[in-house]
N, C-alpha and C positions, 0 to 999 in steps of 0.2 A: 546406477540402476539399471540402465539400457543393455549391460555388458551380463549381467546375471540372467541369460537364454532360460534357464527352469523358474525361474522367479516370475519373470513378465509373461511365460508361457501360462504359469497358474492364475495370476490376473486377470489375463485376458479371457480365460475359460470359465473364472466365476464373473466374468462383469464387475471389477470389481472398481468401483469409481474413485477409490481412496486415492490410487494411482493416477488418474488422469492429470496430465503435466509432469508427471515424474517422467515419461517417455513415451512414447507414440511407435503404435504398431501399422509396419508399410508391407504390404502383400503382394507378394512377385508377380502373382498372376494377374491381377486386375489394374497392378501401379497406383492403387489407392492407400493411404496412410489415415490410421484411425487411433480414437483415445481408449484406453483399456475398458473403455465400458461399453462402449458400441452397440447398439441391439441387436447390430445384425450378427447373425451365427456367427463362429469365427474359425477362418480360412485351416487348410492343414497346418499343422505345426511345420513343416517342411518349408512353406512357402512364409513364412514369418519372419520378418528383419525389423528389428528395433534399434530406434533413433534416440538420441537425447533432446532433440529439441524439435518444432516443427519446420523451422528452418532449415536445419538436415535431410528431412526428410523430402522439403521442397526442392532443396539443392540436388537432391539424387534423383530427381523427376517424377514424385509420386505425387498425385493431388490430391488435398482433403475430401474427406468422407462428405456426402452431400444429408445422410442420417445422424452421424453424432458431433457432427462440425468441431474436428477436434481444435482449431485455431480458436476456438470457444471456450476452453476448457481452463480451469485455475491455474494461475501459473506456479510454476515449482517452487516449493517449500528451499529448497537449497540458497535462494538466492537470497532472502530474507535470515536464514540463519546462520550465515555465513558472510566473513568478512576481510575476505582473502580477493586477488586482483579477480576474477572469472566473475564473482557473486559482484563485486561492485559495479563492474563493466556491466553488469545483467540489470542493475538496479537504474545503473544511468542511461540505457539504452529502452529499457521500459519508459524512463521518463522524457524520452523525445530530442537526447542529445544529439545522436548521432544526425535524425536528422536536421537540425538547427546547425550544430557545427561542424559538424562531419567526422569521420574518424581518427582526424588530426586532435579536434577540439576534445572525443573523448580519451584519444591518449593522454592529452595535456592535463585534464582534469584528475585522470589516474597517475600520474608521475611517473609514466614506462614509455616506451617508443613504441611506435603506430606497430612494428614488426613485433614487437613481446606480447602485445593484446591481440592481435591477430593468432600468430602461433598459440597461445593460451586459450582464445576462445575456441580456434579450430579443434584442439587435443581434445577439449572437454565436450565439445556442444557441437563438433562437427559439422561448423558454419561459423565466420567471421562476421565483423560487426555489418558490415553492410547487407549480408543476408539476413540476419537477425530483424534489422530493421525493416526491409523491406516485406518479410514476415509480418511486422506489426503493421507497416504501412496498409500490404492484404488485409489486414481484420479491419482496420480501421475502416477504407474502402466498404467492405462487406457491411460494416454496420451502417452506414451512411446510406447504401444504396437500399436497405432494408427499410429502413426506419423514416427517411425523407422523401422529400419529391423533388431533392434539386438538381437541376440539371445534370449531367454523368461530368462535363466539366468542369464543375464548382467542385463534384467529389472528387475528382481527382487531385486537384489544388488543396482540398480541407485536408485530403490522406497526405498529402507530404510528396507526392509524385511529380516529375520537373514534365513530364509533359502527357498527353492524352494517350498517344501510342505505347509509351513505358506502361502505363495504366491499364490499357484494354490486354494487354500481352499479360501481364501479372496477375490479374485477373482470371484471364481466361487459363493461364497457364495452374492457377494455383485449386482454382473452384472449377475446373472442368466449363465454366460456362461462361456468358460473354457478360459485361455488366447489366446490359438490359434483359438476358435471359435470368438473370441473379435476380434483378429486380422481380420481373414477371412471376417468378416461382417461386420465391421465398418470401414476398411483400404481398402476394395476393389475400386480400381483405382484411391487411391492415389499414387502418385511415394514418395516411402520411405525416408526418411530423412538421412542423410550421419550420422554416428558415434559423436556425440558431437553437435547436429545439429539438433535444432526442433524449429517447426513451427508448431502455435497456436493465438485462437483466446481469446481473454480477453474481456469475456462480461462485459456488466455497466448496469445500470439501467437509462431509457432515460427521459431526456433530456442531452445530453453534449455536452458543447459547446468547440471547439478542441483552438479555436483560443486563448485565455489567458493560455491555459493550455500549449499546444508545443510552443506558442511563446513564453512563460516567460523561459521555460528548453533553447529554440534555443538561446534567446538574451542574456541569462548569462551564458552560455556551456563555458565551460573551456577548452581552445586547449588541444590534445593530451588526455584528459578524457571525452571530451563530444563534438559532432558535429552535424550538421544538412546535411545532405547527400539524395539525390535525394526524396525528400519532409517524411523523415521519422529524426526522433530522435535517434540519437545512444548513448552509452555510454560505458564505462569497468566498471564491478562490479567488488568489491571483497568477494570472497564466501569463505564460511568453508573449502573444501576443493580443491580449487585452484581460477580460474577466468574465467571471461566470459565475451560476449560480448553482448548487449541486441539493438535490433532496433525496435521501435516501429513505429506506423504509424497509423494513425487514419481512420476509416471506417464507412460505413454505420451498427449501431448497435454493433461496436466491434472495437477494435484496435487491430489490428494485431501486431505479437511480434514475432521476429524470437530471437531465443539464442544459441548463441554457447558456448559451457562449454568446460572446460576443463577436468572436470569429474562430470555426468551425475548425480550423488548421488546429486548434487547442484540444480537439478530441480526446485522442489518445491519451495524451498528458492529463487531461481532467480523469479519465478513469481512469488512471494508474495511480495518481494521487487518492481518489475514492476507495481503490483497493488497499492501499497503502495505509490510508487512516482505519479502515475495518477489519485490516489483518487478516485479509480473506484467502492469500497464499498458504496460510498455515497450515503445517500436519495435526490435529488435534488428536487423532487416534495415537501418534508418537509421543506427543507432550503428556496427553493423560495417561496414557500405558506407566509412564517413567514415573511420573507424581505418583499416581494409586498404587505402587510398591510402597511406599512412605505409610504406614498408618494413623499417623497424623493428619496425611493429606486425604486418604483414601476415601472417608466419608462426602467431603466434599466437592470430590471430584466424581463421586457416582449419584450424587444429587444434581449437580448443573455442570454436565458434561460439556466441553467444548468452548471453553471462556476464552475469550480474543484480548489481546493487548492494545487497547484503544490506544490510536498515534496521532496525527497531526496531519494534517495535508501542506504544510510550511512550518519547518523546523525552527527555523528565527522566531518565529511567531512563538511556538512554544516555548522557548530559552527564555525569551522578557517573560512570559506568562508564570514562568516558574518560579523567577525571583520573587514577583510580585505575588507568589503565593505563598512566599518562605513566611512562616510561624504565623498566619493568619489564616482566619474560617473560609472557605470557598467562596461563601457568598460576599466577604472583604476583597478575596483576589478578583473577583468578576467586577465589582466597580470600582478597583483601579484600572484592570483591564481598559473598562467601558470609557472610561475619562481619558486614557491615551486616544482611544481610537476616536471620539467626539474632536479631539483637539488638532491628531494628525491625521486622520487615514483621510481615505479618499473619498466621497460621497458616492454612491452608488442607486440607482433604481431599480427597484424590485418589483413586478408590478403582483408576483403571486405571494406578497407576504412582507415580513417586517426586516426585511433587513437592507442595511442604508449605509453599510463603510467594507472597504477592503480594511483590515488588518493594516498600521502603519508599517514599512520596512525599515531595517534598521538606520537606512541611509535617513527615513523622514525621520526618523525617533533623536538622532544627534543635535536637533533643535531644540528638546527638550528642556525648558528651566528647571532644573532639581527644586529648586524653590517651590514651586508648583503641585510636587509632588507630597500628598497627604501620607509620607510613611516617615519611618526614625532616618537620620541624617547617613548613618552607615549603610542603610538599604538603598539607598538615592543615591550615595556613589556604587554602590555594587552593583545598581541597574546601569548606570549610567558609563560603566566601565565595559559591561558585558557589550551593551549597544555598539560603544563604538569600537570592540575585538571586531563583532561582527560586520560592522560597516565596514573593516580594513581589510579584513579577511583573515585576521590571526586565528579566530574560530573560526573551523569549517565546520559546518552541520548539515551538509548538502546530502544527498540520497547516497551521493557515490563515496563519501568520505571514508575516512579512517578512523574508526572507534576509540580504537585506544588515542591515538594522538589529540583527538578531539576531546576526551577525559581528560587528558592530561593540560592543553589548553586552558579549558573551563577550572580547573581547580588550581591553575597558576593566578586566578582572579582573586582579586579582594569580595571577600563575603560569600564567596563558591566555596559552599564544604560537601561531605558524601550526600547528602540529600537531594542537592539541587542534581552536583552531575550524575546520580544514577535515575532521578527522574527524567532528564532531560535524555540520557543513553537509553532508556524502557522508550519513551515516547516520541522523541522527536528522532534520536539514532537509529532507532527499531531494534536493538540490540537484546535475544530474545534472552539473554541469559545478566542483566542487569535485574540488579536487586538492591531496593532500598529500605535496608537492616534500622536505619534510625527515624523510620517513618513511626509517629504514633500508633496509625490506625494497625500497621503490623505488628507493633511491638504490644497491643492489646491484644491481637488476634494469637499471637505466640503465647502469651499466658495463660487463655482462656483454653488452648489446645496443649496446654502441659509441654510446650517448647520453649527452651530456655529465652529469655527477655531483652538481656545486656547486645546489643549490635553484634561485637565481636563473639559472643556463644552462637547465635544466632548465625553467624555469617558461616563459623565452623560448621551448624547443624546443617546449615542450607545446600554444602556441598554434595549431598547424595541426590539434590533438585537439578544440575547442571546436566544439560545448558540452558534449561528452562525455566529459569529461578523469576523472568518477569510474567511467567504464567502462573507460577507458585503465587506472586503478589497477588496475582484477582484472585484466585481462591481464598488468600490470606483477609484479604481486605470485604470476600463474600460473607463474612462473619459479625461485623459488623451493622447495623441499623443505617444505615446512609443511603441518601437518594442516588449515590452514584452505583448503588447494586441495583438496581430496579426501574424502567422504564416510566414514564411520567403517563397518568391517566388519560 
């Protein structure tokens, strides 16, 4: 995108917010970089330079615009649409892997050498993994500076900086203000949050249909782990340095997010997981434009544009829940999951609501006695086999994992069929082209729209929806009268 100069210039002149996060505009004369929708009058065309990432602009010596705050723009949809090395690396960097494990850890997770990873990222993004992680640390620092009353030393530590000096230099370089000046300028008049509690706005590309997104999460919520309370979806988070509670509420132009964390070092990781859960980095314009070309889907897209794919904050958790949901109702699946949570989950204290547990890890679930599971023997065997494969790493559903390899390993397990594989691919792996052709709701929707009902014929018919078939699923599900299609009253 950033190499198409004419297209970028048009986006900047029209202040098109759809391209925020796709590229960044740097101004040669002011040495400032902006998002395409920046409200400041655009510079002369000859003074514009375009970069594929904020990190690349920072590395070239540009500082972030104080008006449009380009570091806070939605993430590029490319990293969620693709399954190649660069996309997988970007998802892992966003999840904090470089901060926790360094570049060697990132390369090891990807199965490539450090040199290969650095070369590929540099070629496509104009910056290596360290620079990309540094840009993320700067954004996390800004959030903490603006929204909390924490001493700057604690902010530096929580944002992942190794020293106060590096923290001060980075903030000054990226924002052209010292940390103290940034707090005085941007946090003036805002009540500071208490230690461990952060309130922020999660931006997205419009439009967004909150009904299917929050409705689905609320309707399938596991008691104790998730809840719908006072117009917001809430859930527990298992994070690298502790646990947390996320409260997510749809608003005009953003999703309001409250994070209560036991360790503020997990802030960027928690934000990343919440964005992933709500599919906020999607490009709804591109998705809806392609799906609307099909006469069968066009009325559904026109009625409620901007549907997202509800995902998960914990892929292993969702895989377990997918097996528990095989051939049973939503209510029954929630009941099965709640029993596992009570028996094996880690208790937590939630002063703000009714969340009581973290969902148990695969390692914790290896102690499950199959005889205690109120389900057929074949499904017990499927569940325990899946748990074992997740615990020993045979099945890797990590955010930087290989989608097709994960599919193959899942399909090799007894009792895991196409519905389970594609459901996990859609909501845990985040594959935008996953398609649950055997799902009853999809087959009923297809019949109602005059589409083929048999899975094979429907898969062939769905070829025209590629690479957005997971979004087509959301529109097809919307034809049914189910609680997943609407937010609770």
